[in-house]
C-alpha positions in Angstrom: 27.9 14.3 85.3 31.5 15.8 84.8 32.2 19.5 85.3 33.2 21.8 82.4 37.0 21.9 82.1 38.3 25.4 83.3 42.1 26.3 83.5 43.5 26.2 87.0 45.0 29.7 86.5 41.4 31.1 86.4 40.7 29.5 89.8 44.0 31.0 91.2 43.0 34.4 89.8 39.6 34.2 91.5 41.3 33.4 94.8 43.8 36.2 94.4 41.2 38.9 93.5 39.0 37.9 96.5 41.5 37.2 99.2 44.3 39.6 98.2 42.5 42.4 96.5 39.1 42.1 98.4 37.0 42.6 95.3 33.3 41.8 95.1 32.1 38.6 93.3 30.4 40.8 90.6 33.7 42.5 89.8 35.6 39.2 89.9 33.0 37.7 87.6 33.4 40.5 85.0 37.2 40.3 85.3 37.5 36.6 84.8 34.6 36.2 82.4 32.8 33.6 84.5 29.4 33.5 86.3 29.0 34.8 89.8 27.8 31.4 90.9 31.0 29.9 89.6 33.0 32.4 91.7 31.0 31.3 94.8 31.7 27.7 94.0 35.5 28.2 93.7 35.5 30.1 97.0 33.5 27.4 98.8 35.7 24.6 97.5 38.8 26.5 98.6 37.5 27.0 102.1 36.5 23.4 102.4 40.1 22.4 101.3 41.5 24.7 104.1 43.3 27.0 101.6 44.3 30.7 102.2 46.2 33.3 100.3 49.0 33.2 99.3 48.8 29.6 98.2 51.6 27.2 99.4 54.5 27.3 97.0 54.7 23.5 96.7 51.1 23.4 95.5 51.2 23.0 91.7 48.2 23.2 89.3 47.6 19.4 89.2 47.7 19.2 93.0 45.4 22.2 93.4 42.8 20.8 90.9 42.8 17.4 92.7 42.4 19.2 96.1 39.4 21.3 94.9 37.8 18.5 92.7 38.6 15.1 94.3 37.7 12.1 92.1 34.1 10.8 92.7 33.8 7.2 93.8 30.5 5.7 92.5 29.2 3.3 95.0 25.7 2.7 93.5 25.2 -0.5 91.5 23.9 -0.2 87.9 20.2 0.2 87.7 18.2 -2.8 86.5 16.8 -2.8 82.9 13.7 -4.5 81.7 13.7 -7.1 78.9 12.9 -4.8 76.0 11.6 -7.6 73.7 9.0 -8.3 76.4 8.2 -4.6 76.6 7.7 -4.4 72.9 5.5 -7.5 72.9 3.4 -6.2 75.8 2.8 -2.9 73.9 0.9 -4.9 71.2 -1.8 -5.9 73.7 -5.0 -3.9 73.8 -4.9 -0.7 76.0 -1.3 -1.3 77.2 0.8 1.8 77.2 4.5 2.5 77.8 3.5 4.5 81.0 1.7 1.5 82.4 4.7 -0.8 81.7 7.0 1.8 83.4 4.8 1.8 86.4 5.1 -1.9 86.6 8.9 -1.7 86.2 9.1 0.9 89.0 6.9 -1.2 91.3 9.5 -4.0 90.8 12.6 -1.8 90.9 11.9 1.3 93.0 15.4 2.6 92.3 15.0 2.1 88.5 15.1 4.7 85.8 12.6 7.5 85.6 10.0 7.5 82.8 11.8 9.9 80.4 15.0 7.9 80.5 13.0 4.6 80.4 11.2 5.9 77.2 14.5 6.9 75.6 16.0 3.5 76.2 13.0 1.8 74.7 13.1 4.0 71.6 16.8 3.2 71.2 15.9 -0.5 71.3 13.0 -0.1 68.8 15.2 1.6 66.3 17.2 -1.6 66.0 14.2 -3.5 64.9 13.0 -3.9 61.2 10.5 -1.2 60.2 7.6 -3.6 60.1 8.4 -4.9 63.6 9.1 -1.4 64.9 5.6 -0.1 64.5 3.4 -1.0 67.5 0.1 -2.5 66.4 -2.5 -3.5 68.9 -3.7 -7.1 69.2 -6.5 -8.1 66.8 -6.7 -4.6 65.4 -5.4 -4.7 61.8 -5.1 -7.1 58.9 -2.8 -5.8 56.1 -3.6 -7.0 52.6 -1.8 -6.9 49.2 -0.7 -9.0 46.2 2.9 -10.2 45.4 4.4 -8.6 42.4 5.7 -12.0 41.4 3.4 -14.5 39.8 3.5 -18.3 39.6 2.7 -20.2 36.3 0.2 -23.0 36.2 -0.1 -25.2 33.1 -3.4 -26.6 31.8 -2.8 -30.3 31.1 -5.4 -30.5 28.4 -4.4 -27.5 26.3 -0.8 -26.7 27.5 -1.9 -23.1 28.1 0.1 -21.3 30.8 -1.8 -19.1 33.3 0.2 -16.7 35.5 -1.4 -16.9 38.9 -1.5 -14.0 41.4 -0.4 -14.5 45.0 -2.6 -12.9 47.7 -0.9 -12.0 51.1 -2.5 -11.0 54.4 -0.5 -10.1 57.6 -1.8 -9.4 61.1 -0.3 -6.3 62.6 0.6 -7.3 66.2 1.9 -10.8 65.6 3.0 -10.7 61.9 1.0 -14.0 61.4 0.9 -14.4 57.6 -1.5 -16.0 55.2 -0.9 -16.5 51.4 -2.7 -18.2 48.6 -2.7 -18.2 44.7 -5.7 -17.2 42.6 -6.1 -17.0 38.8 -6.8 -13.2 38.8 -6.9 -10.1 41.0 -10.5 -9.6 40.0 -13.3 -8.9 42.4 -14.5 -12.6 42.8 -11.0 -13.8 43.6 -10.3 -10.8 45.8 -13.3 -11.4 48.0 -12.8 -15.2 48.0 -9.2 -14.7 49.3 -10.4 -12.5 52.1 -13.0 -15.1 53.2 -10.3 -17.9 53.2 -7.8 -15.7 55.0 -10.3 -15.0 57.8 -11.1 -18.7 58.1 -7.3 -19.4 58.2 -6.7 -17.1 61.2 -10.0 -18.2 62.8 -11.4 -14.8 63.6 -12.0 -11.2 62.4 -9.8 -8.2 63.0 -11.2 -4.7 63.7 -9.8 -3.2 60.5 -8.9 -4.4 57.0 -6.1 -2.4 55.4 -5.9 -3.1 51.7 -3.6 -1.4 49.2 -5.4 0.8 46.7 -6.3 -2.1 44.4 -9.0 -1.4 41.9 -10.9 -4.6 42.8 -11.5 -3.4 46.3 -11.1 0.4 46.1 -13.1 2.2 43.4 -11.4 5.6 44.0 -7.9 5.9 45.4 -7.8 9.0 47.6 -5.6 9.8 50.5 -8.5 11.2 52.6 -11.7 9.6 51.3 -11.0 6.4 49.3 -14.1 4.8 47.8 -14.6 1.2 48.7 -16.2 -1.2 46.3 -19.8 -2.0 47.2 -19.3 -5.7 47.3 -16.1 -5.3 49.4 -18.0 -3.1 51.8 -20.8 -5.6 52.0 -18.3 -8.3 52.9 -16.8 -6.1 55.6 -20.3 -5.5 57.1 -20.9 -9.3 57.1 -17.8 -9.9 59.2 -18.2 -6.8 61.3 -14.9 -5.2 60.2 -14.0 -1.7 58.9 -12.1 -1.1 55.7 -9.4 1.6 55.9 -7.2 1.5 52.7 -3.6 2.5 53.0 -3.0 6.1 52.0 -1.5 6.8 48.5 2.3 7.2 48.6 2.5 6.4 52.3 4.6 3.1 52.5 4.6 3.1 56.3 0.8 2.5 56.2 1.4 -0.9 54.7 5.0 -1.8 55.9 3.6 -4.9 57.5 2.3 -6.4 54.3 5.2 -5.2 52.2 7.5 -7.1 54.6 5.1 -10.0 54.4 5.1 -10.0 50.6 8.9 -9.9 50.6 9.0 -12.9 53.0 6.5 -14.9 50.9 8.5 -14.2 47.8 11.8 -15.2 49.4 10.7 -18.2 51.6 7.8 -19.6 49.5 7.9 -18.5 45.9 11.6 -18.8 45.6 11.5 -22.3 47.0 8.9 -23.3 44.4 10.7 -21.7 41.4 11.8 -25.1 39.9 8.5 -26.9 40.4 5.8 -27.3 37.7 2.2 -27.0 38.7 -0.8 -28.3 36.7 -3.6 -27.0 38.8 -4.4 -24.2 41.2 -5.2 -26.7 44.0 -1.7 -28.3 43.6 0.0 -24.9 43.8 -2.0 -23.8 46.9 -1.2 -27.1 48.7 2.5 -26.4 48.1 2.1 -22.8 49.3 0.3 -23.9 52.5 3.1 -26.4 53.4 5.8 -23.7 53.2 3.5 -21.1 54.8 3.3 -23.2 57.9 7.1 -23.4 58.0 7.3 -19.6 57.7 4.8 -19.0 60.5 6.8 -21.4 62.8 10.2 -19.9 62.0 11.7 -18.1 65.1 12.2 -14.4 64.9 15.7 -13.1 64.8 15.2 -9.9 66.9 12.1 -10.8 68.9 11.3 -13.8 71.1 9.0 -16.6 69.7 7.6 -17.0 66.2 4.7 -15.7 64.2 2.5 -18.6 65.3 3.4 -18.3 69.0 2.8 -14.6 69.1 -0.4 -15.0 67.2 -1.7 -17.5 69.7 -0.6 -15.4 72.6 -1.5 -11.9 71.4 -3.7 -11.7 68.3 -6.0 -14.7 68.6 -7.6 -13.9 72.0 -8.4 -10.3 70.7 -10.0 -11.3 67.4 -13.8 -11.1 66.9 -15.5 -14.5 66.2 -16.3 -15.5 62.7 -20.0 -15.3 61.7 -22.1 -18.4 61.5 -21.8 -18.6 57.7 -19.1 -17.4 55.3 -19.8 -14.4 53.1 -21.3 -15.3 49.7 -19.8 -13.4 46.9 -22.3 -11.0 45.3 -21.9 -8.6 42.4 -23.8 -5.3 42.0 -25.3 -3.8 38.8 -26.1 -0.2 39.6 -29.0 1.8 38.0 -30.6 -0.8 35.8 -33.8 0.5 34.3 -36.6 -2.0 33.4 -38.3 -1.6 30.0 -42.0 -1.3 29.4 -42.2 -5.1 29.8 -41.1 -4.6 33.5 -38.0 -6.8 33.1 -34.4 -5.9 33.8 -31.6 -7.4 31.7 -28.6 -9.0 33.5 -26.0 -10.8 31.4 -28.5 -11.2 28.5 -31.2 -12.8 30.7 -34.4 -10.9 31.7 -35.8 -10.9 35.2 -39.2 -9.4 36.1 -39.8 -6.7 38.7 -43.1 -5.2 39.9 -44.6 -3.4 36.9 -45.0 -0.2 38.9 -41.2 0.2 38.8 -40.9 -0.2 35.0 -39.5 3.4 34.6 -37.4 3.5 37.8 -33.7 3.0 38.3 -33.0 -0.2 40.2 -29.8 -1.8 41.8 -29.4 -5.5 41.0 -27.4 -7.8 43.3 -26.2 -11.2 41.9 -24.8 -14.2 43.6 -24.1 -17.6 42.0 -27.6 -18.7 42.7 -29.8 -15.6 43.3 -30.7 -12.4 41.5 -32.2 -9.6 43.6 -33.5 -6.1 42.6 -33.5 -3.2 45.0 -35.3 0.1 44.9 -34.1 2.8 47.4 -32.1 0.0 49.2 -35.3 -2.1 49.6 -35.5 -5.5 47.9 -38.4 -5.6 45.5 -37.7 -8.8 43.5 -35.8 -12.0 44.0 -35.2 -14.8 41.4 -33.3 -18.0 41.0 -30.4 -17.1 38.7 -30.6 -18.3 35.2 -27.6 -18.5 32.7 -29.8 -18.9 29.6 -29.2 -16.0 27.3 -32.1 -14.2 25.7 -34.6 -15.9 27.9 -37.1 -14.5 30.5 -37.7 -15.3 34.2 -41.1 -13.9 35.1 -43.1 -14.0 38.4 -46.9 -13.7 38.1 -47.1 -11.3 41.0 -45.0 -8.8 39.1 -47.6 -8.6 36.3 -50.4 -6.0 36.4 -53.9 -7.3 37.0 -55.4 -7.6 33.5 -52.8 -5.0 32.4 -55.3 -2.3 33.4 -52.6 0.1 34.6 -51.2 0.3 31.1 -53.9 -1.2 28.9 -52.5 0.5 25.8 -49.5 -1.9 25.9 -51.4 -5.0 24.6 -50.4 -7.2 21.6 -53.3 -5.8 19.6 -52.2 -2.2 20.4 -48.7 -2.9 19.3 -49.8 -4.7 16.0 -52.1 -1.8 15.3 -49.4 0.7 15.9 -46.9 -1.3 13.7 -49.5 -1.3 10.9 -49.1 2.5 10.6 -45.6 1.7 9.3 -46.8 -1.1 6.9 -48.3 -4.5 6.7 -44.9 -6.3 6.8 -44.0 -4.4 10.0 -47.3 -5.5 11.6 -46.7 -9.1 10.5 -43.2 -9.0 11.9 -44.5 -7.6 15.3 -47.1 -10.4 15.4 -44.5 -13.0 14.7 -42.2 -11.7 17.5 -45.1 -11.8 20.0 -46.1 -15.3 19.0 -42.7 -16.7 19.8 -42.9 -15.6 23.5 -44.5 -17.6 26.3 -46.0 -14.4 27.6 -46.7 -11.7 25.0 -45.3 -9.0 27.4 -41.9 -10.6 27.0 -41.9 -9.4 23.4 -42.9 -5.8 24.1 -39.3 -4.6 24.3 -38.4 -6.0 20.8 -41.6 -4.8 19.2 -41.2 -1.2 20.6 -37.6 -1.2 19.3 -38.8 -2.2 15.8 -41.5 0.4 15.7 -39.3 3.2 16.9 -36.7 2.5 14.2 -39.0 4.5 11.9 -37.9 7.7 13.7 -34.3 7.2 12.6 -34.7 5.4 9.2 -38.2 6.3 8.1 -41.3 4.2 7.6 -40.5 3.0 4.1 -37.1 1.6 5.0 -38.5 -0.1 8.2 -41.3 -1.7 6.1 -38.8 -3.0 3.5 -36.5 -4.2 6.3 -39.4 -6.0 8.0 -40.3 -7.7 4.8 -36.8 -9.0 4.3 -36.6 -10.1 8.0 -39.8 -12.2 7.5 -38.4 -13.7 4.3 -35.1 -14.8 6.0 -36.7 -15.8 9.4 -35.0 -13.0 11.3 -37.9 -12.1 13.6 -36.1 -9.9 16.1 -35.2 -6.3 16.6 -31.5 -7.0 16.1 -32.2 -8.5 12.7 -34.2 -5.5 11.5 -31.7 -3.0 12.8 -28.8 -4.9 11.1 -30.7 -4.9 7.8 -31.2 -1.1 8.0 -27.6 -0.3 9.1 -26.1 -2.4 6.3 -28.6 -1.0 3.7 -29.9 -4.5 2.7 -33.5 -3.1 2.8 -32.6 -1.1 -0.4 -31.7 -4.2 -2.3 -34.2 -6.5 -4.0 -35.2 -9.7 -2.2 -33.5 -12.8 -3.6 -35.7 -14.8 -5.9 -36.9 -18.1 -4.3 -35.1 -21.1 -5.7 -37.1 -23.3 -8.1 -36.8 -27.1 -7.6 -34.6 -28.4 -10.5 -35.4 -31.9 -12.1 -33.4 -34.8 -10.8 -30.3 -35.8 -12.7 -30.3 -39.3 -14.2 -26.9 -40.9 -14.2 -25.6 -44.4 -13.5 -23.4 -43.1 -10.7 -26.3 -41.5 -8.8 -28.1 -44.1 -6.7 -31.2 -42.1 -5.7 -33.0 -42.1 -2.4 -34.6 -45.5 -3.0 -31.1 -47.0 -2.6 -31.0 -46.1 1.1 -34.5 -47.5 2.0 
């Protein structure tokens, strides 16, 4: 460290006041405007140089300064430095800290830098890295997830319709190992499916999934308590991972995936810009080919590549995949069965235990199964049916001889409907007769009967008569007749059969026998 530059005349004045005038160091300090310790230093150096007062006449200012402050000859060799790229890579390993790495450095180089200077040198090195590389993420800890802003068109060969496909990107924090694929939408089924395929691609499960605040996965974007979609949460539980969404307006939380998105757009999507794709599978095959090249591309500012760092750092720290992949399931919350103890899901009706007919249930759907839950306990399970307007009923869900609600019998409903009118009773009987189980028609019958509260008995009777005449034996038909006022119009007269027309150009039905 170099001394502060002080004029030589000040040094001479200190020597004069001490040796010639005999003043104390405190007085000299005040007179010259310097510290008392500085006075002591000047006097010590003058004595070591063999000087006395008056100073030799031939001793000029330059010679005096050189005599008091001879040049320092540094004999020590430069201290060894670690390879900072290796230090940065080691910090990504679990439980590795900068203090531990400094201890190892000092064990190898005892005369090396102390910790504070060592840490400063590392921070100077880290500032030169890209922001996504600069952040230290531990091995196997986080998988960052987002979609590219850029889409890729796929053309349907049969119709010529163009579908703009979304590009899903996932990046591991420690190694920057990247996964990308295209899907038709950003909807929940595609969102979940992309996660499943990404985890299969990396061959393990990280501790934390860090999605952007996409509506498919995050139901409520909040900086402190974001709400995670129930299906997304269920998937995370299946794989043993936690979901911690990136904070709103905090770009550093997702710097990894934003850099990954940028790389995918530059190195993959830009390379495919002049190609035409006719199927999603064809597009994903092209993406995978370029993705492998991206992961094998050497880093510019770090040693190795994404794939080499993944195999060395991230892969050993990942949790194993479960025995089976997660099966996508959708939730319908607070579905209430009707008096016929069936819940409606996508226009199909599934039975639940009749005791729950007035309770709110949660319904979980997969491609093959429909399950009903009451207070998080499964109470019904059915093979999924895609037939609209039909019923799936299990015998064990029915009450024994309907004794628990005997009033809800076909005879009771018909008798109740007769209070509105004969046509209404006939219509209710016709609705019940169409069902395999009469209970399956209870919902429609109750709807028809309760229409009298809104439209009056006379109008419901007239609407039921018209519905029977036109074959519209359903609640929707009666309601439509009432809402459009057709019940107030006379019924159309039935067509009378007209006599056959005799003409030479008319062959008659005998001709075709």
